[in-house]
Structures are given as structure tokens and as C-alpha cells.
Residue, then its C-alpha position, 0 to 999 in steps of 0.5 A: x466525520x473525523x477530520x482524519x477520515x481522508x487518511x483513515x482505513x477501516x475493515x469492512x466490518x468496521x464500516x458496516x458498524x459505522x453505517x448501522x450507527x448512522x441509521x440506528x443511533x443517529x436516525x438517518x434512514x438507510x434510503x437517505x444514505x443510499x440516495x447520498x451514495x447514488x448522488x456522489x457516484x453519479x457526480x463522479x461518473x459525470x466528472x470522469x466521463x462527461x460525454x457518456x450518454x449510454x451506461x450499463x448497470x450491473x446490479x446485485x441483490x443487496x444495498x450495493x445494488x440499491x445504490x446502482x438503481x438510484x444512480x440509474x434513476x438520476x441518469x434517466x432523469x438527465x436523459x442518459x440511456x440506461x440498461x440494467x442487468x440485475x441478479x434478481x429481486x432486491x433482498x433488502x427493503x431499501x434496495x426494493x424501494x430503490x428499484x421501484x424508483x428506477x422503474x418509475x423513472x422509466x428504467x427497465x431491468x433484465x434479470x439474471x441475463x444469460x450470456x449476452x454481449x456487452x451492449x454499446x455503452x460508454x460506462x459500466x457501473x458495477x453495483x453487484x457486490x459490496x463489502x459483504x462478499x465472502x466467496x468467489x463469484x460464480x454463475x451469471x455474475x462471473x460471466x458478466x465480469x468476464x464479458x465486461x473485462x473483455x469489452x474494454x468499456x470503462x468501469x466505475x465500481x460502487x464501494x468496492x470492485x465486485x470480487x475483491x476482498x475489501x479487507x485484504x485486497x486480494x481477489x476472491x475469484x473473478x473480479x471486475x477491474x475498475x477504472x475508478x472506485x467511489x467508496x462510501x462511508x470510509x476508506x476500506x483498507x484492502x483497496x490500497x494494498x496487494x491487488x487492491x490498487x490494480x483492481x480499483x483504479x483511482x479511489x474516491x471517498x464519499x463519506x455521505x455526510x455521516x456525523x462524527x458521532x458514528x465514527x467515535x467508538x471505532x479506532x481506524x484499523x490503519x492509516x494511509x500515509x499522506x503528503x506530510x510523511x514527505x516532510x522529513x527533516x528540519x532545516x539544517x543549521x550552518x555551524x555543523x559538520x558531518x558528525x552532526x548527521x550520524x554515521x551509518x555502517x552498511x554491512x553486506x556485499x558478499x562475493x559478487x554482490x558489491x552493488x547492493x551495499x553501494x546502492x544502500x550506502x549511496x542512498x544513505x548519503x543522498x538522504x542526509x547521513x553525514x558519513x557512510x562506511x561499508x563493511x564488505x567482502x574484500x573483493x568488492x572494495x576496489x570497485x566501491x572506491x572507484x565507483x563511489x569514493x564518498x563511501x568509506x569501504x572496508x575489506x572485512x574477512x572476520x568478526x575482529x575486523x568488524x568490531x571497531x567499525x561497529x564501535x564508531x557507527x551510530x546506525x547499522x544497515x545489515x543485509x544488502x547482498x550479504x549472502x548466507x555463507x559462513x562469512x555472512x553468518x559470522x558477521x550477522x551473528x555478531x552485528x545483530x546483537x549490537x545495541x545500535x539502531x539498525x535496518x535489517x534487510x535481505x539475507x539478514x532477514x533470512x538468517x534471522x528466520x533461520x535462528x529467530x531471536x529477540x531484538x533490541x529497540x530501534x530495529x526496522x525490518x524490511x521484508x518482501x513477502x517471501x522473506x516475511x513468509x520465512x520469518x513467520x514459517x508460512x507461505x507467501x500466499x498466507x502473507x498476501x491473504x492478510x498482509x495486515x495480520x502478517x505485518x502486525x505479527x512480525x512487529x510484535x514477534x520481533x519487537x521491531x518496526x516492520x515494512x512489508x514491501x509490495x504494492x501498498x507497502x505496510x509499516x507496523x510497529x509493535x503496538x499494532x499501529x499500521x500505515x499504508x503507502x499509497x505511492x509507488x509503481x510497478x517499475x520499482x519491481x527491479x533489482x536493488x530497489x530494496x537496497x535503496x530503501x534500506x539506505x533511506x531508512x538508515x539515513x533517517x535513523x542516523x538523523x535521530x528519527x524514531x524507528x517507526x517514523x523513519x520507516x514510514x517516512x523512508x517508505x514514503x520518500x522511496x515510493x514518491x522518488x520512484x514515481x517521479x523517476x518513472x514518470x509515464x515510463x515505469x518499465x526500465x526504471x533502475x534503483x539508482x534513478x531514485x537518487x536525484x529525486x530522493x535528494x530533493x524530496x528529503x530537503x522538502x522540495x518537489x522532486 
């Protein structure tokens, strides 16, 4: 097993290939892998629900169902009451053997049960469908999903919650929402983005003691950001000045949108940029000076006034509150061709979508799904259906590092590498959060971090700061709540 298995993300097809290599090339019988999966799942269930004395197994016809049968065998041998609803006879030899063992241990199966209330149980084990599901669940299985969801009984999913696409993280139709998911062999990428986190609950990996050799021929499709992504900047020397840490210029803030540039600019300051200037509509300058005097606010009416500010900056953040007026278009058209490293966000992305152009190296784009759809000329549903393909396409098309925001934000670079952020919370779905992220990434670029690293680490810092600020009360979180934890995190301290 590779040392990086805890952070490596694979497609469902890749995981099946690893599984086949373990069986066909390394000689591990399929039933042995099934036994290991059942033992790991049973241990997980006992750890999470130690008082559980009654369980219901929902069992499909494939090997996912075989895992559930063997879990049921272990439960019966420990004196736990087990009921099993099954979708018919097992379709594989290993699953058939698993069913026989369950029956021999005293288990009983109710095959393809007609609509029946969920019995009085402590835990439901979802072993209906694994990673091979390619169409919406219908019939009896769909009815079971509805009844299980309405019952309020906690659910442990085996490998992947039934009904969830393990590659893209989107429901194929009805999906059984799990409180916890124990996934086998390797982490599936769809468990960590889009609806995956909501459907899976807490995810645990059981690699099943498969040797390294089964993994070697397949490069992971993506990587999950880990705690080392929060280790961002080296300790500072004492003999430094503000010029040592870069000069960020934030360009944006059309009429009535001064708050967006203030949030981006203050985030850049809080994350260590030495000097932050703001080029904005004249109407915003007085409020910026009064509210955050550390920001150097410039009233910009035309391109001529912007030129000297670009000349003195080392990094540009363009887009927060920019708008799509003629004023905004003129400033964008001039600034986007600058040689400066830059973060392109918000309305700057919409203007880029209207007039696509090649970008110089060192760019970071930070679209949400709606902006991504405009950049790629498709629908938001298309983006969400395969976020991994979307972020890779944008990175290649614009020769930039791209952050596709949302649950399980994705970060891609032009060579196809993708990282997935496991942090963040629904409280961050509030105005101004994207502006703060823009400022965080700009600050890291200003401190000479390469674009892809700045994007990955900026996303990690932003999401973790959001989690710290939200605590156990995410509703009502506002963007400026992130500033205090951001400052601690960027200095390497627990927030």
C-alpha cells in the first residue's frame, strides 16, 4: 500500500483495477478481501455505535452485498440481533459463499421485501450497491432508501452510499444518506466533493492490507489536501520591511461594491502581504480609508490612473465587486494582460468568459460553478456532473491554476494535477467569502509562492479558518469572521 494512500483519490474504475490486480496477480482470493472488508466495517460499526444490539442489513446482489453478509455473520457470532433485507440471490461466487456463511451462522433473509416499515433497530448497514452503479435506483431498493431516510436510524454505508456516483459525488437518483461510510481499497474521489460529503458522513478508509504492487501501475486521479497544506510560510527574519513581503494591488469595487475590495484587501494583509493597495471607484475611497486605514485606497476613473499602480505592484487581484460596466471593462482589458502574477475572480471571470484570451503564467482563477459554466460555455449542471473534468478543462484552456469553489473545492493546474479540499462548512455560503479567498491567495503569491501551491494552500487556509470561525454554529458566519483565525493559521499556529 503506498504511503500516500490516506490522501490519494481514485476513480471507481481505478479502484476496481487495483482490486483485480490483488486477486489475479497477487493471488489474494476475493473472499479473503471480502472478509477483510467485513471485519473492518464491523469494527467501525462497533466503534461508532458500541451499544448497538439490533442491526438491519440492506443487501444487494453484488460483492457489496457480500461484504454485508459477512458483516452480518460477525454480528451474529457476537450475539447481535440481525435482520437482512436482500434484493435477490447473489450474482457472484464470492457473494454466494458469503450468503451461505451468514445463513449457517443463524441468519435469515427476507428477499425483495415489499414496502415494509423499518424495524426497531439501532443501525442500518447499507450494502446494496457499490461503485458500479450507473443508473438511478428504482423499485424496491428505492422504497428502502426512502423508508430508511425517514426512519432516522443511523446508517453505515459500505464502500459508497447507495445511489451516489463515486466519481463525481452527485446522486444518480434516490440516495441513502449515511452517517458514516467505510470505503475499501482506496478513497473514491466523489466522496469528497459536490454532494459526496453530505451523503457520506464521516469517511473511513480500510485498505484491506493490499500490497503496494497492486497500486503501482495506477497514478492516483487526485489528491486530498492534508494538514501539511496549512504549513505555509517560513519564519520571518527580523531584518525585514514591508517591501520584503510583496505589494498586492486589488482592482475592483464598482459603485456600491466597496465592501468586496475591502474584504479582499484585508485578507491579503492578514495573510502577510507587506503592502496592499486598492484601485476602486472614487465613491468607495472615503469609506475604505475610514474603515481600514491600512489599505491604500486609490480613486480610479480611467486606465491612465491605473497604470502607475500596476507598475508598482508585485501581484494583482482583480474582480471583487468589479461589475461589468464600461468602467470595469476598460480596467479589466488593460490589467488582465499585465505580466504580474494575479488572482482573477468574480466579475473579472465573467468578463474573461465574454472575451476569452490566453493568459500569462502565474494566474489563479477562482470560479464558483456559475462562473465556471460561463467560462466553459455550458450549464451549472454540466459543471457539477463532473467537477474534476471541468476544473481540468479550465486549467488547460486558460493555462492557469484554477480553484473550482463549492463543497469539496477542487484545485487544478494546467498539467492536470488536481487537489481536493476536505475542509469548509455550509456557513461559508455567504456574501464576501470568495473575496476573502482572493485576498488570501494574492498574499501567498506576493510572498513568492508558486501559483498552484498558493491556490492549494490558500484554499486550505480559507476553509480551515471558516471551520474554526463557525465552530458548531455555521449559520450566520460572515466573511470577516475569518480574519483572526486566518492570521493564526498563516503563522503556523492552531487557530
